[in-house]
C-alpha positions as CSV (number, residue, x, y, z in Angstrom):
1,M,10.1,2.9,-29.1
2,Q,11.3,0.8,-26.2
3,E,8.9,-1.9,-24.9
4,P,7.7,-1.5,-21.3
5,T,9.5,-3.6,-18.7
6,A,7.4,-6.3,-17.1
7,G,7.3,-6.0,-13.3
8,N,5.3,-7.0,-10.2
9,L,3.8,-4.0,-8.5
10,Y,3.8,-5.9,-5.2
11,A,7.4,-7.1,-5.4
12,D,10.0,-5.4,-7.6
13,L,7.9,-2.3,-8.1
14,S,6.8,-2.1,-4.4
15,G,8.8,1.1,-4.0
16,Y,6.3,2.8,-6.3
17,Y,3.1,1.5,-4.5
18,D,2.6,4.5,-2.2
19,G,3.0,6.8,-5.2
20,F,0.5,4.7,-7.2
21,C,-2.0,5.1,-4.3
22,H,-1.1,8.7,-3.4
23,E,-4.7,9.9,-4.1
24,V,-6.2,7.3,-1.7
25,D,-7.4,9.0,1.5
26,Y,-6.4,6.5,4.1
27,A,-7.4,8.8,7.0
28,E,-10.9,9.0,5.6
29,Q,-11.0,5.2,5.2
30,G,-9.8,4.8,8.8
31,D,-12.5,7.2,10.0
32,F,-15.1,5.2,8.0
33,L,-14.0,1.9,9.5
34,R,-14.2,3.3,13.0
35,R,-17.7,4.7,12.5
36,A,-18.9,1.4,10.8
37,F,-17.5,-0.6,13.6
38,D,-19.2,1.5,16.2
39,C,-22.5,1.2,14.3
40,L,-22.5,-2.4,13.3
41,A,-20.3,-4.4,15.6
42,E,-21.5,-6.2,18.8
43,S,-18.1,-7.4,20.0
44,T,-16.4,-5.3,22.7
45,G,-12.7,-5.6,21.8
46,K,-10.6,-3.7,19.3
47,D,-8.5,-6.4,17.5
48,Y,-8.2,-5.5,13.9
49,L,-7.0,-7.3,10.8
50,D,-6.4,-5.7,7.3
51,L,-6.4,-8.2,4.5
52,A,-4.0,-7.2,1.6
53,C,-2.6,-4.5,3.8
54,G,-0.1,-3.3,1.3
55,T,2.4,-0.9,2.9
56,G,0.3,-0.5,6.0
57,Q,-1.1,3.0,5.6
58,L,-4.6,1.9,6.8
59,L,-3.1,-0.1,9.7
60,Q,-1.3,3.1,10.8
61,Q,-4.6,4.9,10.8
62,M,-6.4,2.2,12.8
63,H,-3.6,2.1,15.3
64,Q,-4.1,5.8,15.9
65,H,-7.8,5.0,16.5
66,G,-6.8,2.7,19.4
67,F,-7.0,-0.7,17.6
68,A,-4.5,-3.5,18.1
69,V,-3.6,-4.0,14.5
70,A,-2.6,-7.0,12.3
71,G,-1.9,-7.1,8.6
72,L,-1.9,-9.8,5.9
73,D,-0.3,-9.7,2.5
74,N,1.3,-12.2,0.1
75,S,4.2,-9.9,-0.7
76,P,7.2,-9.9,1.6
77,Q,8.2,-6.5,0.1
78,M,4.9,-5.0,1.1
79,L,5.1,-6.4,4.6
80,E,8.7,-5.0,5.0
81,A,7.3,-1.6,4.2
82,T,4.4,-2.2,6.7
83,A,6.8,-3.1,9.4
84,R,8.7,0.1,9.0
85,R,5.5,2.2,8.9
86,C,3.6,0.4,11.7
87,P,6.1,-1.5,14.0
88,S,3.4,-2.6,16.4
89,A,1.5,-4.5,13.7
90,A,1.4,-8.3,13.8
91,L,2.0,-9.4,10.2
92,M,1.1,-12.5,8.3
93,L,2.6,-13.6,4.9
94,C,0.0,-15.6,3.1
95,D,-2.8,-15.5,0.5
96,L,-6.2,-14.2,1.3
97,A,-7.7,-17.7,1.1
98,S,-5.2,-19.3,3.5
99,F,-5.1,-17.3,6.7
100,D,-6.0,-18.7,10.1
101,G,-6.9,-17.1,13.5
102,P,-10.2,-18.5,14.7
103,G,-12.1,-16.1,17.0
104,R,-9.3,-13.6,17.1
105,F,-10.6,-10.4,15.6
106,D,-13.3,-7.8,16.2
107,L,-12.9,-6.1,12.8
108,I,-11.5,-7.3,9.5
109,S,-11.2,-5.1,6.4
110,C,-10.2,-5.6,2.7
111,F,-10.3,-2.3,0.8
112,L,-9.1,-1.0,-2.6
113,Y,-11.1,-3.9,-4.2
114,S,-8.5,-6.3,-3.0
115,I,-11.1,-9.0,-2.3
116,H,-11.1,-9.6,-6.1
117,Y,-7.5,-11.0,-5.8
118,S,-9.1,-14.1,-4.3
119,H,-9.3,-16.0,-7.7
120,P,-11.3,-17.9,-8.8
121,V,-14.7,-17.8,-7.1
122,A,-13.8,-20.9,-5.0
123,A,-10.9,-19.0,-3.5
124,L,-13.1,-16.0,-2.8
125,T,-15.6,-18.3,-1.1
126,E,-12.7,-19.6,1.1
127,T,-11.6,-16.1,2.0
128,V,-15.2,-15.2,3.1
129,N,-15.4,-18.4,5.2
130,R,-12.0,-17.8,6.8
131,A,-12.9,-14.2,7.7
132,F,-16.1,-15.5,9.4
133,Q,-14.0,-18.0,11.4
134,A,-11.4,-15.4,12.3
135,L,-14.0,-13.0,13.8
136,K,-15.2,-13.0,17.4
137,P,-19.0,-13.2,17.9
138,G,-20.3,-9.8,17.0
139,G,-17.3,-8.9,14.9
140,V,-17.5,-7.3,11.5
141,F,-15.9,-7.9,8.1
142,L,-16.0,-5.0,5.6
143,F,-14.7,-4.9,2.1
144,D,-15.5,-3.1,-1.2
145,L,-16.2,-4.7,-4.5
146,V,-17.3,-4.0,-8.0
147,D,-20.1,-5.8,-9.8
148,K,-18.7,-7.4,-13.0
149,N,-21.7,-6.0,-14.9
150,G,-20.4,-2.4,-14.2
151,I,-16.8,-2.9,-15.5
152,N,-16.3,-0.4,-18.3
153,N,-12.8,-1.4,-19.4
154,R,-11.5,2.1,-19.0
155,D,-8.3,3.2,-17.2
156,A,-7.9,5.5,-14.2
157,V,-4.9,7.8,-14.5
158,T,-3.0,9.6,-11.7
159,R,0.1,11.7,-11.8
160,L,2.8,12.6,-9.2
161,E,6.0,14.6,-9.1
162,R,8.7,13.2,-6.7
163,D,12.5,13.0,-6.5
164,H,12.9,15.3,-9.6
165,A,10.8,12.9,-11.7
166,R,7.3,12.9,-13.1
167,F,5.2,9.7,-12.6
168,T,2.1,8.6,-14.5
169,F,0.2,5.7,-12.9
170,R,-2.4,4.0,-15.0
171,S,-4.7,1.1,-14.0
172,G,-7.9,-0.5,-15.3
173,W,-9.9,-3.7,-15.3
174,R,-10.4,-5.7,-18.5
175,Y,-13.4,-8.1,-18.5
176,D,-14.6,-10.2,-21.4
177,G,-18.2,-10.1,-20.2
178,C,-18.8,-13.8,-19.8
179,S,-16.3,-15.5,-17.4
180,E,-15.4,-15.4,-13.7
181,S,-12.0,-13.8,-14.5
182,M,-11.0,-10.2,-15.2
183,V,-7.5,-8.7,-15.5
184,L,-6.1,-5.7,-13.7
185,Q,-3.7,-3.9,-15.9
186,V,-1.2,-1.6,-14.3
187,A,1.3,0.7,-16.0
188,I,3.9,3.1,-14.5
189,R,5.8,5.7,-16.4
190,R,8.8,7.6,-14.9
191,E,10.1,10.7,-16.7
192,D,13.2,12.6,-15.7
193,A,16.2,14.3,-17.1
194,N,17.7,10.9,-18.1
195,G,14.7,9.9,-20.2
196,V,11.6,7.7,-19.8
197,Q,11.1,4.4,-18.2
198,D,7.9,2.3,-18.5
199,W,6.7,-0.7,-16.6
200,E,3.7,-2.9,-17.0
201,D,2.0,-5.5,-14.7
202,R,-1.1,-7.7,-14.9
203,H,-3.1,-9.5,-12.2
204,R,-5.9,-12.0,-12.7
205,M,-8.9,-11.3,-10.5
206,T,-12.3,-12.6,-9.8
207,A,-15.2,-11.2,-11.8
208,I,-18.4,-11.6,-9.8
209,T,-21.7,-9.8,-9.0
210,I,-22.8,-8.1,-5.9
211,A,-25.7,-10.6,-5.6
212,Q,-23.3,-13.6,-5.8
213,V,-21.0,-12.2,-3.1
214,N,-24.1,-11.4,-1.0
215,E,-25.1,-15.1,-1.3
216,L,-21.5,-16.2,-0.4
217,M,-21.6,-14.0,2.7
218,R,-25.0,-15.3,3.8
219,D,-24.0,-18.9,3.3
220,A,-20.9,-18.3,5.5
221,G,-23.2,-17.2,8.3
222,F,-22.9,-13.4,8.1
223,V,-25.7,-10.9,8.9
224,I,-25.2,-8.5,5.9
225,T,-25.5,-4.8,5.4
226,L,-24.8,-3.2,2.0
227,L,-23.3,0.3,2.0
228,E,-22.6,2.8,-0.6
229,R,-18.9,3.0,-1.5
230,D,-18.6,6.4,0.0
231,F,-16.0,6.7,2.7
232,A,-17.1,10.2,3.6
233,R,-20.5,9.0,4.8
234,L,-22.0,5.8,6.3
235,R,-25.2,5.1,4.3
236,E,-27.0,2.1,3.0
237,W,-26.6,1.1,-0.6
238,E,-29.4,2.4,-2.8
239,G,-29.1,-0.4,-5.3
240,D,-28.3,1.7,-8.4
241,S,-24.5,1.6,-8.4
242,F,-22.0,-1.1,-9.3
243,N,-19.6,-0.4,-6.4
244,V,-20.5,-1.3,-2.8
245,I,-19.0,-1.8,0.6
246,M,-20.3,-5.1,2.0
247,A,-20.4,-5.3,5.8
248,G,-21.0,-8.7,7.4
249,R,-21.5,-9.2,11.2
250,K,-20.8,-12.6,12.8
251,P,-23.8,-13.4,15.0
C-alpha cells in the first residue's frame, strides 16, 4: 500500500480547504457574530477582523452584513483565495501572535478553534493581548476553544463528491493528557477513475483549559462572557461542556 503524501493543508493542499470545511455553515456563523456584536459591543463602528481567516468565507458573510472587513492568516495561499472571494478585504500575512493595529477594530473573531494555533501558551497569551490592543473601546473579541480535559482523541470524518472524484476528509486532535501541546492530525483521500491519492498533515496546537483562557482574558483587561458553542443561538455557557465561545469586551 502506498504511503500517504505529506502536505500542508494551508499551503500545497489549500485548494482542498473549502472541501475540507464544506459542512461549516459560515452564514450561520456570520449571523451569530452579528447578533453577538449587537448584544455585547459598546463601540459604534463596524470595523471587523477575522484571525486565521482561511479562504475568506466568514469575511464574505460579514461584508454582506455591512462590516468593513480585514483578514489575517499566515498562509499566502489562503490569503490569495480570500482576495478572490472578498476583494474589498484588507489582508495581513502574519502569525496570530504578531499582528498590530491598535484601536482599529470594533469586532475580532477567531473561529474553527484556530486560537489553539497560537502555540505555546505564551504565544496564545500574546494573541489575546494583541487582540485587546487592536480593539476600540467597547469592541468585542470572540473565539471558540476546546478544554484540553474534553479531548477524546477521536476523528471527525466528512465526505464530498466533486469534479468526478470522491473525497474523504478526516481530522482529530491527539493529546497526551499532561502537556500544553496537542496535535491536529489531518488526512485527505481522493478517489477517482485513476485510483486513490492520500495526504496527511499535522499541526502542533496549544492544549489549555477554559479556566486558563478565562484568566488570560481577564489579565489582558477584557470583560468576559462565556457562551455555549452553538451558532444557532446566543446563550450563556452552562458549564457542563468542554467547548465554548469566549467573548471579551474591551472596557
